[in-house]
C-alpha atoms as one frame of an Amber mdcrd trajectory, in Angstrom:
protein
  28.812  47.276  31.280  25.340  45.935  30.621  25.734  44.339  34.543  25.692
  48.316  35.036  22.756  48.862  32.790  21.112  46.036  34.200  21.975  47.168
  37.763  20.433  50.666  37.312  17.078  49.628  35.411  16.340  47.807  38.989
  17.517  51.440  40.839  19.039  54.332  39.543  20.716  54.197  43.220  23.189
  52.121  41.780  25.211  54.546  40.018  25.934  55.249  43.543  28.740  51.810
  43.170  29.602  52.079  40.180  32.355  53.284  38.448  31.929  56.926  36.969
  32.642  56.808  33.604  31.066  53.425  33.132  28.095  55.467  33.056  28.903
  57.098  29.887  29.966  53.932  28.101  26.231  52.829  27.548  24.500  51.911
  24.374  21.031  54.032  23.471  18.994  50.948  23.646  20.791  50.820  27.162
  19.964  54.156  27.876  16.714  54.261  26.476  15.982  51.229  29.155  17.648
  52.881  32.079  15.517  55.760  31.330  11.817  54.707  30.654  12.092  51.884
  33.692  13.551  53.915  36.102  10.528  56.952  35.511   8.438  54.175  35.843
   9.838  53.062  39.030   9.477  56.690  40.621   6.445  57.626  39.348   4.902
  54.187  40.661   6.467  54.526  44.060   5.848  57.967  44.287   2.864  58.624
  42.682   0.864  57.758  45.771   3.412  59.810  48.624   4.194  63.015  47.168
   0.076  64.689  47.203   0.904  67.085  44.477   2.044  64.770  41.469  -0.993
  62.712  42.702  -3.271  65.230  41.947  -0.862  65.893  38.445  -1.514  62.624
  37.563  -4.835  62.825  37.712  -5.573  65.696  36.196  -3.839  64.985  33.441
  -5.189  61.107  33.141  -2.039  59.130  33.618  -2.242  56.318  36.125   1.357
  54.888  34.453   3.743  55.461  32.459   4.273  53.782  29.512   6.453  55.385
  27.630   8.802  58.973  28.079   6.269  60.986  26.562   4.042  59.979  29.313
   6.363  62.012  31.625   6.658  65.489  29.895   2.559  66.666  31.383   4.101
  65.542  35.080   7.189  67.743  34.974   6.656  70.368  37.359   6.975  74.182
  36.233  10.280  75.136  38.134   8.175  77.763  40.171   6.481  74.795  42.603
   9.236  75.393  44.769   8.349  78.437  45.252   4.772  78.759  44.875   3.572
  79.766  48.584   2.026  82.911  49.304   4.897  85.112  50.090   2.525  86.887
  52.635   3.144  83.751  55.005   6.515  84.678  56.019   5.566  88.318  55.928
   3.255  87.085  58.793   5.331  84.448  60.322   2.794  81.928  59.884   5.666
  78.831  59.048   2.889  76.001  60.172   1.463  77.263  56.531   4.458  76.661
  55.571   5.301  73.580  56.425   2.076  72.164  55.164   2.956  73.094  51.777
   6.336  72.064  51.737   4.272  68.433  53.100   2.860  68.256  49.265   5.997
  68.253  47.734   7.623  65.358  49.853   7.176  61.723  50.888   8.596  62.849
  54.905   6.198  63.167  57.270   6.208  66.841  58.547   2.632  66.659  60.594
   4.791  66.814  63.971   7.385  70.001  63.739   6.368  71.693  66.591   6.569
  75.730  65.410   6.520  77.487  68.832   9.017  80.101  68.690   9.705  80.464
  65.495  10.087  83.856  63.893  12.346  83.366  60.523  13.253  81.742  57.463
  16.557  81.032  59.335  14.563  79.461  62.443  11.853  77.345  60.274  14.783
  75.491  58.263  17.082  74.785  61.923  13.764  73.766  63.173  13.224  71.192
  59.921  16.795  69.820  60.250  15.793  69.073  64.069  13.047  67.538  63.897
  12.504  65.823  60.400  14.879  63.679  58.052  14.779  66.733  55.799  18.162
  69.211  55.388  15.927  71.940  53.009  17.487  74.445  50.472  16.918  76.681
  49.295  17.869  79.441  46.025  18.749  82.976  46.591  15.564  84.654  45.554
  16.389  87.939  43.356  12.970  88.778  43.406  13.293  88.385  47.715  11.059
  84.968  46.942  13.228  82.042  47.563  12.519  78.187  46.432  12.370  75.502
  48.873  13.627  72.062  47.956  13.381  69.150  50.427  16.327  66.761  50.209
  17.078  64.590  52.868  20.259  64.052  54.879  20.640  60.971  53.375  20.423
  62.502  49.730  23.740  65.331  50.680  24.969  62.281  50.952  24.785  60.740
  47.661  25.140  63.807  46.164  28.550  64.050  47.858  29.226  59.927  46.750
  28.668  61.133  43.018  30.954  64.151  42.710  33.592  62.038  44.253  33.218
  59.717  42.002  33.177  61.839  39.373  36.556  63.341  40.438  37.982  59.885
  40.324  36.639  58.294  37.008  35.995  61.415  35.178  39.170  60.676  32.463
  38.968  56.642  33.036  39.192  54.740  36.354  41.167  56.543  38.710  42.758
  58.700  36.449  41.901  61.268  39.675  42.409  61.228  43.116  39.836  59.977
  45.120  38.393  62.847  47.956  37.023  60.453  49.981  40.299  59.230  51.219
  42.943  61.606  49.626  41.989  64.201  52.534  43.107  67.478  50.963  43.076
  70.628  52.059  39.707  72.290  51.648  39.491  76.103  50.128  36.874  78.068
  49.584  35.613  81.658  49.705  32.451  81.750  50.870  30.508  81.056  54.014
  30.929  77.653  55.957  27.165  77.768  57.168  24.063  77.715  56.050  20.834
  76.526  54.128  22.020  78.311  50.851  22.667  76.136  47.425  26.122  76.821
  47.112  26.086  76.508  51.001  23.778  73.222  52.082  26.642  70.726  50.786
  29.441  71.893  52.584  29.348  69.746  55.625  29.818  66.692  53.736  32.871
  67.902  51.754  34.133  68.664  54.614  33.803  65.769  57.003  34.399  63.658
  53.953  36.976  64.927  51.650  39.248  67.437  54.258  38.856  65.336  57.194
  37.249  68.338  59.763  37.364  71.858  59.787  41.377  72.170  60.886  41.642
  71.403  57.185  39.357  73.863  55.711  39.415  77.219  54.998  36.763  79.677
  54.502  36.061  83.554  53.489  33.744  82.896  56.537  34.091  80.073  58.638
  31.744  81.108  61.670  29.392  83.258  59.803  25.874  81.510  58.634  23.817
  82.464  55.247  20.907  83.845  56.030  18.366  82.810  54.039  16.151  86.212
  55.630  19.194  88.094  54.185  18.683  86.669  51.094  15.096  87.247  51.035
  15.355  90.598  52.252  18.259  91.458  49.444  15.612  90.274  46.794  12.725
  92.231  48.222  14.622  95.343  48.058  15.716  95.180  44.842  12.853  94.633
  43.724  11.101  96.844  45.371  14.350  99.437  43.897  13.278  98.360  40.155
   9.402  99.176  40.968  10.126 102.678  42.847   8.621 101.316  45.780  11.768
 100.847  48.576  10.387 103.373  50.881   7.208 101.032  51.568   8.776  98.121
  52.718   7.615  97.327  56.283  10.585  95.753  58.064  11.208  94.764  61.827
  13.952  96.049  63.929  16.123  92.661  63.970  15.820  92.369  60.326  17.215
  95.421  59.461  19.969  94.976  62.560  20.791  91.924  60.636  20.835  94.111
  56.918  23.173  96.175  58.506  25.125  93.411  59.962  25.298  91.556  56.137
  25.831  94.888  54.289  29.039  95.616  56.915  30.386  92.626  55.882  29.855
  92.874  52.025  31.221  96.555  52.574  34.822  94.827  53.680  34.964  91.598
  51.466  37.147  92.826  48.768  40.282  93.253  51.908  38.737  90.133  53.216
  39.405  88.112  50.290  42.800  89.542  49.735  43.538  88.349  53.654  41.786
  85.292  52.667  44.118  84.504  49.777  47.498  85.006  52.015  45.727  82.840
  54.087  45.500  80.157  52.116  48.794  80.631  50.495  50.778  80.697  53.828
  48.459  77.447  54.890  48.699  75.845  51.873  50.805  76.791  49.383  52.902
  73.968  47.651  50.357  71.405  48.495  47.403  69.798  46.774  44.306  71.761
  47.464  40.608  70.740  46.856  39.777  74.626  45.266  36.159  76.213  44.736
  35.609  78.947  43.215  33.755  81.078  40.419  36.238  82.252  37.322  35.804
  86.192  37.728  37.304  85.356  41.729  40.112  83.174  40.400  41.257  86.309
  37.772  41.224  88.570  40.168  43.531  86.780  42.500  45.416  85.695  39.787
  46.218  89.185  37.860  46.988  89.987  42.203  49.403  87.361  42.499  51.345
  86.990  39.450  51.597  91.278  39.783  53.148  89.996  42.875  55.285  87.148
  41.667  53.702  84.594  42.826  53.436  81.693  40.387  52.477  77.596  40.912
  50.730  78.489  44.643  49.662  75.026  45.376  50.143  71.057  44.422  50.290
  69.616  41.088  48.266  67.137  42.082  45.632  70.113  43.079  41.662  70.029
  41.800  39.508  73.013  40.830  35.773  72.569  40.809  33.757  75.918  39.677
  30.444  76.691  37.125  27.996  79.402  36.779  29.944  81.037  33.648  31.871
  84.065  33.831  28.907  85.502  36.038  28.123  88.193  33.344  31.636  90.037
  34.074  33.959  90.036  30.843  37.213  88.903  31.281  40.427  88.653  29.141
  41.132  86.208  26.691  43.488  84.425  28.716  42.179  84.431  31.755  42.894
  80.769  32.123  46.284  80.315  31.544  46.872  82.950  33.913  44.616  81.604
  36.387  46.584  78.158  36.401  49.505  79.396  36.097  49.108  81.458  39.177
  47.383  77.939  40.349  50.113  76.180  39.343  47.850  73.006  38.021  45.126
  72.869  35.393  42.586  70.109  36.551  39.400  71.660  36.667  36.271  70.496
  36.754  33.538  72.590  35.484  29.818  71.623  35.818  26.245  72.475  34.333
  23.625  72.020  36.731  20.895  73.344  39.370  19.245  73.332  42.835  16.920
  70.744  41.930  19.446  68.589  40.762  20.902  65.803  43.111  23.026  65.262
  39.770  25.510  67.630  38.165  26.311  67.714  33.714  30.741  67.940  34.018
  32.319  69.858  31.140  33.954  67.391  28.869  37.019  68.962  26.893  35.363
  70.258  23.651  33.032  72.418  26.027  29.907  69.859  26.735  28.075  69.211
  29.419  27.425  65.473  30.015  23.931  64.176  31.099  24.324  61.624  33.627
  22.528  58.028  32.689  19.945  59.116  36.017  19.398  62.137  34.813  16.964
  62.218  31.805  16.748  64.671  30.176  14.048  66.578  27.576  14.214  69.634
  25.504  10.629  71.268  24.970   9.355  73.473  22.670   9.098  77.215  24.232
   5.908  77.726  23.050   3.488  74.450  23.059   6.046  72.910  25.878   5.772
  69.513  23.933   9.106  67.467  23.620  11.192  67.584  20.774  12.528  64.569
  19.420  15.668  62.476  21.373  17.706  62.646  18.225  20.189  65.160  16.291
  20.371  68.086  17.879  17.532  70.048  19.335  17.452  73.490  20.724  14.451
  74.432  23.378  13.655  74.713  27.091  15.978  72.124  28.988  13.339  69.678
  31.335  14.218  66.786  33.482  13.726  64.098  35.361  15.932  63.684  37.797
  15.977  59.154  39.029  18.138  59.987  42.250  15.076  61.515  44.663  13.097
  58.700  46.158  11.302  61.720  48.698  10.651  64.161  45.895   9.320  64.303
  41.892  12.223  64.835  40.632  10.637  65.856  37.400  11.058  69.727  36.706
  11.153  72.394  33.963  13.972  74.707  33.891  13.964  78.372  32.715  17.392
  77.449  30.643  17.667  77.366  27.022  20.063  75.187  25.838  20.783  72.816
  22.621  20.856  69.092  23.447  22.519  66.375  20.835  24.709  63.136  21.669
  21.710  60.815  21.267  22.978  59.340  17.662  26.942  59.745  18.181  29.412
  59.322  20.972  30.868  63.121  21.363  34.057  64.009  20.204  35.304  63.406
  23.722  34.352  59.297  23.368  31.817  59.688  25.668  28.560  58.249  24.607
  25.029  59.672  25.463  22.803  63.377  25.532  25.231  66.162  26.416  23.990
  69.961  26.982  26.225  72.595  24.639  28.641  75.068  26.653  25.795  77.984
  25.924  23.093  78.035  28.002  20.706  80.810  28.051  17.852  81.829  30.595
  14.093  82.661  29.207  14.156  85.276  32.013  17.331  86.968  30.174  15.439
  86.867  26.439  12.001  87.722  27.966  13.029  91.554  29.959  12.904  89.489
  33.516   9.741  87.610  32.551  10.122  83.651  32.141   6.471  82.320  31.331
   6.589  78.446  31.361   4.340  76.615  28.921   3.562  73.052  30.110   2.509
  69.709  28.089  -0.920  68.417  28.362  -3.193  70.567  29.703  -1.896  73.628
  31.028  -4.401  74.117  33.510  -3.888  70.785  34.737  -0.835  72.266  36.091
  -2.554  75.183  37.552  -4.870  73.298  39.480  -2.076  71.017  40.763  -0.380
  74.442  42.237  -3.985  75.348  43.738  -4.230  72.237  44.997  -1.031  73.002
  46.639  -1.643  76.188  47.542  -4.837  74.565  49.794  -2.875  72.966  52.353
  -1.713  76.617  53.939  -5.336  77.661  54.499  -6.026  78.391  57.801
């Protein structure tokens, strides 16, 4: 164990070659060393390579990280990844969008050819084709998408970590090694897209299923469009303001909107066919299934009513997250789902689009924080970090130590209760954990989310202004 702690202090990426469960046996002293030295190494390596981080450090007067308290003023608000002027997308000025993104990454974007780019999807594809980036976007409830500048190599690293988690979460080799098992992969979603849910699919299909012939998707050929996601958010926001008739939409975008709407209208019937196909193709086999609880509950009710039980092999794996998506489900929904599925191995995660690592849920309902994620709980009023002891409730913030081309420090929009600093969880794992109930501040504040940053708040404003200045022609 001391070897793992030592390796992580020298390079957080050492976790990629370690047993996943070993990361939850570190002592508090070892974990503190991993966190502090990891933060120092990431800051020293990235400060001069990421313009907005350099600007924020200058504004805050921070030249080096002497303690973890020094990290907090350097955490970006999560809105930084959508801080570009929306007008540049509306006007098709994607060269300006690239310059904005260049302020958030160490990757060189200066040679991107913007000729012919007329949509967000085309912009993302051009970055795919001509840079190391494989940008992911969020789903933009307001129409303004966040863009996270992850690289192709980082998607591989994220996949490796999840593979190790499934294999070692309950002890070394307690689960299947997905990189060798070649399980059929079943996902009621899109095969292609740059959305946060879909960007990592290519790695899963290649490394876990062994190819598309061993995978089943609800939409195997369609691409989840960033432009449509943005448009849907804009329409919702305009409708809420009573301004839906004022949006100016191009004929091409309107046509895509109608295509997407028709697809969504046909979704219930297509979902039923998808389930039937999954059982026909992979019934009785061990599969790797990705689905949220409301969808699984609907499947279970329909299947059990038809007498279908134990549809898949007992060695299967279910990956889920996101809770109940605001849906009221029966008290015994899990029991009914597992009766239909025929297996009970499930992995639930707390994570977010900006994170390379995920926090797996234990049998006591707590999400355990991997050692390469430095967690903070901030006072929502002052932005100051609460003590790393006992149980603390406040705004979740973190420094992800894995990204080596963008700054992994962020203040989230979530209210959490974090504990585990002083004693192991009842499951036996050491290190910090997050209580199962996580709430969005925007839900508590009527749709707004005012982020109070530590240090000099105006320093964050000036850093974002500096980032925006790159978009000026």
